[in-house]
N, C-alpha and C positions, 0 to 999 in steps of 0.2 A: 504493500500500500504506500510505503514511503517513496518508492520509485515512481509510482503513478503521480503522487503529490509533486515531486520534484519536476517531473516532465510537464505537468499541467501548469505549474507556476512559471516555468521558463517559456512555455508556449504562450501563456497569457501576456508576458512581457513582449515577446516578439510581435504578437498581433497588435498590441497597444502601440508599439513603435511604428508599425506599418500604417496605422490610422492617419497620422499627418501626411505620410507619403501618398496615401489614397486621395486625400483632399487636394494636395498639391498637384497631382496628376490631373484631377478634375479641373482645377482653376487655371493652371498654366497650359493644359492641353487645349482648353477653350480659348484662352488668350492668344495663343500662337497658331490657332487654326488647325490643330492636329485632330481635334474633335469638335463637333458642332456644339454651340452653347446649350442647345436643348438636351444634349447628353451630359456635358460637363457640369452644368448647373441644374438643369431641369431634372435629370435622372440621377446622376451620381451624387449630387449634393442634396437637392431638395427632396427627392423621393427615397433614394437608397441610403443617404447619409445618416439619418436618425436610426435606421435599422442596423447599419454597420456599428454605430456607436453603442447602441443598446446591446447588440450581440457580443461585442468585445467586452463591454462592461459586465455583462452577465457571466461570461467566461472567466474574467478576472475575479469576480466576486466568489465564484466557486473555488478558484485557486486560493483566495484569501482564507476561505473557510477551511480548506484542506490544510493550509499552512498552520492554522491555529489549532486544529483538532487532531491531526494525524501525528503521532509521535515518531521520531523525535521532532518536536515543533521547530520548523525553520522555514524561511522563505517569505515570512509575513511582509517584510518591507518591500521585497520585489513584487509581490502580489498587490500590495497597496499602491505602488507606483503604477502598475499595469491598470489598476482600477481608476486611478486619478486622471489619467490621460483622456479616456473617453468621457469621464464625468465632466471635465473641463469643457470638452467639445459640446456636450449636451447642454451645459449651463450657458455657454455662449450662444447656442442656437435658440434657447429660450429667451435670452436677452434681446437678440435680434428680432424675434417674433413679437415681443412686447413693444419694442421700438416701432416696428411696422404698424402695429395696431394704433399707435398714438399719432401717426402721420397720415395725411390724406392719401388714399390709394390711387394716386394719379402720377403721370409721367410726362406731362406736357404743360409747361409754365410759360406764360406770356405777359408782358406789360400791357398789351392791347388785346382785350378779349373779344372785341367786336371785329377788328381787322388785324389779326395777328401777323407778324412778319412771315413772309413766305420763303421757301427754299428754292434754290436753283434746280434745274432738271438733273444736274449731276448728283446732287444730294438725294433727290427723289429716287433716282435710279439705284443709287447705292443702298438706300433703305429697302427698296423693293427686292433686292437680292438676298436679304437676310431672312432666314427661316423664322416664321411666325413673328415677323417684325410688326412694330406699331405703325398705325396710319398717322396722317398729318391733319385730319379733319377735326380740328379742335372743337368746333361748334357742335358737333354731333357725338362727341365722346361722353360716355357715362361710366360711372363706377358706383356700385352699391345703390342703384336706383336714383342717383343724383348726377347732374351734368358736371363735367370738369369745370365749367365756368362757375357753378355754385360752390364747388369745393375750393376753388382758388379765391373767390371773393371772401369766403369765410376764413380761410387759413393764411392766405398770402396777400391780404389787402394792401400791404406796404410795397408790394412789387408793382410799380406803376411806371408809366412813361416819364421821360426826363425832358422837360421843355428847356430850350436855351434861347438866348438872345443873339446867338452867333449865326453866321452864314452857314449853310449846309456843308460847304467845303471845310471850314474851320472845325465844325463839330465832328465831321468825319475823321479828320486827322487825330483829334483827341481820343475819339472812341477806338480807332484802330491802334493807336499807340498803347492804350491801356489794355486792349485785347491781346496784344503781342507780349505783354508782361505777365499774362496769366498762365503761361505754359501750355496753352491750347495749341492745336495744330491749325494754323490759318489756311483755309482752303480757297477763299476768294476775298478780294478787297476791291470792290468796284465803286469808285467815287462817283462816277456819272450816274450809276443806278442807285447810289446811296445804300449799298448792301455789303456787309461783312459776314462771312461764313467761317465757322471753325468747328472743330470736333474736340471733345475731351474724352479720354479713355481711362477707365478704372484700372487700378493695379491688379486686382483680382478679377479673373475671367475676361478681362479686356472688353468690358461693356462700353459701348460708344454712345455718347450723347451729342446730338447736333445742335449747334448754336447759330442763331441768326441775329444780327444787329442791323437795324434799319434806321437810316437818317434821311429825313425828308423835310421840305419846307413846311412851316406852320406859322402863319401870321408873319410877324416881322423877323422871325428867327427860324430855328430848326428844331425838330422834335426827334428824340432818339427813343426807339423801342427795341426790346430784346426778347428773344424766345429761346428756350432750351428744352429739347425733346429727347427722351431716351429712345434708342432704336428698338430695344426689346424690354420685356418685363412690364407687368401691370403697374407695379408701384416702383418709384425711383428711390424710396426710403428718404425722401427729402433732398436728394443730391442736386437736382436742378435748381431748386430755390436757394440752397446753400451756395451754389455757384453764382447765381445772379445777384443776390443781395450785396455782397462785398463789391462786386464790379459796379453796380449801379450807385452805391454809396460813394465810392471813390470817384466815379465819373461826375457826380454832382459837385464834389469838392473841387475837382480840377476845372470844371466849367465855371464855377463860382470865382475861382482865382483868376481865370482869364477874363471873365466879364467885368470883374471889379478893377 
């Protein structure tokens, strides 16, 4: 029986150490295009991930009981470490789930909800090539029986257009300069059309969000609007709003400095 106990404890530790490897394969496999995001995130992480964690955790728990009950008692610390690794994974998963429940389940944020900035044909084509990608029809998007516009008006009322007293060309230069400082990948910068396009990629899984900044005449000056849309996923976990807020805040500061 002691031999079975020793084997079980060692096997539990090996399985536990393979758990991070499993999730790294899922995340970076999707990021670098080795597997589709629906497999890396949708199946390996979202569907199978909890089962893997609970299975390894249960295996390690049995190992811990054997280490504590089978004489001569040994291997308890090894079994405890094997149990701790999946337990941390499950705890983190529960934390993310709770965070998701406290954030609007939307993925398309715009300063202009009536006439949101549009994307170029190149961006539309790139999004269409993504498996189970999100559409761009903001006006008709719904989540949990409510329109995206309602969700945003309630949760992100502070994300709004930026009016300026500058000529469109001057406002465009400031908006572009700030966009280039964000670490985004700038895809287009068309002063004549008043459009800046960029993408932001997440470290894990390589999820891509498309960003559009629109500058157009508005009265005696120019008005700047911004939109950030996730290519995949029902909820962005607040990432788009978190990206837009600091950009818009800094944009207002820089515009104020120039206008004064």
